[in-house]
PLY file of the C-alpha trace (Angstrom):
ply
format ascii 1.0
element vertex 111
property float x
property float y
property float z
element edge 110
property int vertex1
property int vertex2
end_header
2.02 15.28 7.65
-0.32 12.06 8.83
2.00 10.43 11.47
2.72 14.15 12.81
-1.12 15.03 13.89
-1.93 11.67 14.58
0.92 11.31 17.38
0.48 15.53 18.72
-3.17 16.26 17.05
-2.11 19.68 15.89
-1.27 20.34 13.08
1.46 22.09 10.89
2.17 25.38 11.15
0.93 27.68 8.55
-1.02 25.50 6.82
-4.85 26.76 5.34
-8.36 25.90 6.90
-9.29 23.78 3.71
-5.77 21.60 4.33
-6.36 21.26 8.28
-9.59 19.70 6.30
-8.49 17.36 4.65
-5.86 15.87 6.40
-8.00 15.40 9.24
-10.56 14.12 6.48
-7.29 11.32 5.42
-6.27 10.92 8.88
-9.07 8.67 9.45
-8.32 6.00 7.11
-5.23 5.45 9.47
-3.76 4.77 13.09
-0.89 4.85 15.00
0.90 1.75 16.98
4.14 2.43 19.21
5.20 4.85 15.63
4.14 2.20 13.11
1.67 4.04 10.81
-1.12 1.10 9.79
-4.17 1.60 7.41
-7.61 0.50 7.94
-9.40 -0.81 5.68
-12.78 -1.15 4.46
-13.31 -4.84 6.76
-11.66 -2.98 9.16
-8.79 -4.81 9.03
-5.51 -2.98 9.77
-2.06 -2.77 7.80
0.71 -1.54 7.84
1.78 1.30 5.93
4.85 0.83 3.84
7.29 2.75 3.10
8.79 3.39 -0.90
11.88 1.84 -0.96
10.23 -1.23 0.13
7.90 -2.11 -2.35
9.37 -3.68 -5.33
11.12 -7.12 -2.55
7.61 -6.72 -1.45
6.03 -7.22 -4.90
9.03 -9.53 -6.21
8.15 -11.60 -3.68
4.56 -12.23 -4.12
4.28 -12.42 -7.97
7.71 -13.92 -8.82
8.95 -16.00 -5.72
8.35 -19.64 -4.84
5.23 -19.23 -3.65
3.89 -15.95 -5.56
3.77 -18.08 -8.47
3.82 -15.68 -11.17
-0.04 -15.03 -10.07
-2.60 -12.12 -12.26
-2.75 -8.14 -11.09
-5.65 -9.36 -8.42
-4.30 -12.11 -6.76
-1.20 -10.93 -6.10
-2.34 -7.94 -4.44
-4.48 -9.63 -2.39
-1.50 -11.25 -0.89
-0.04 -8.51 -0.27
-2.85 -6.88 1.51
-3.80 -10.95 3.16
-0.42 -10.74 3.86
-1.11 -7.61 6.31
0.21 -4.86 3.83
-0.37 -1.78 2.67
0.97 1.76 0.39
-0.89 4.01 -1.65
-0.36 2.91 -4.80
-0.56 -0.62 -4.55
-3.12 -1.69 -6.82
-1.52 0.72 -9.74
2.52 -0.65 -8.60
0.81 -4.54 -9.09
-0.50 -3.58 -12.82
3.00 -2.54 -13.71
5.13 -4.40 -12.40
3.24 -7.62 -13.70
3.01 -5.78 -17.13
6.24 -5.82 -16.53
7.50 -9.20 -15.79
9.34 -10.59 -18.24
8.59 -14.58 -17.49
4.88 -13.84 -17.94
4.54 -11.57 -20.63
7.10 -14.78 -22.56
3.98 -17.32 -20.75
0.83 -16.13 -21.44
-2.06 -17.37 -22.93
-2.06 -15.42 -27.12
-6.09 -13.99 -27.12
0 1
1 2
2 3
3 4
4 5
5 6
6 7
7 8
8 9
9 10
10 11
11 12
12 13
13 14
14 15
15 16
16 17
17 18
18 19
19 20
20 21
21 22
22 23
23 24
24 25
25 26
26 27
27 28
28 29
29 30
30 31
31 32
32 33
33 34
34 35
35 36
36 37
37 38
38 39
39 40
40 41
41 42
42 43
43 44
44 45
45 46
46 47
47 48
48 49
49 50
50 51
51 52
52 53
53 54
54 55
55 56
56 57
57 58
58 59
59 60
60 61
61 62
62 63
63 64
64 65
65 66
66 67
67 68
68 69
69 70
70 71
71 72
72 73
73 74
74 75
75 76
76 77
77 78
78 79
79 80
80 81
81 82
82 83
83 84
84 85
85 86
86 87
87 88
88 89
89 90
90 91
91 92
92 93
93 94
94 95
95 96
96 97
97 98
98 99
99 100
100 101
101 102
102 103
103 104
104 105
105 106
106 107
107 108
108 109
109 110
């Protein structure tokens, strides 16, 4: 809906006024550049919006690959964002992925 709204500046048919205002508010955090959706961060930087089927390979690379190094949730999430990537559930997905990483669970220090 956000892509459609940003490209046409029109609301979908039969959308209530409430949802029109909601969509307009949500769309303020995004921009469309040559048919690619970008999220505008709080720092003003543009990050490419990633599709759901691309989350896992990105998480694997940022956390478990050679340059990833099995770092913490914060470091992994920041690495993804520094690479200019974003999706709505980024932080929750990183937490789940890092907590489920077998290598990290076997090597983490006991408290």
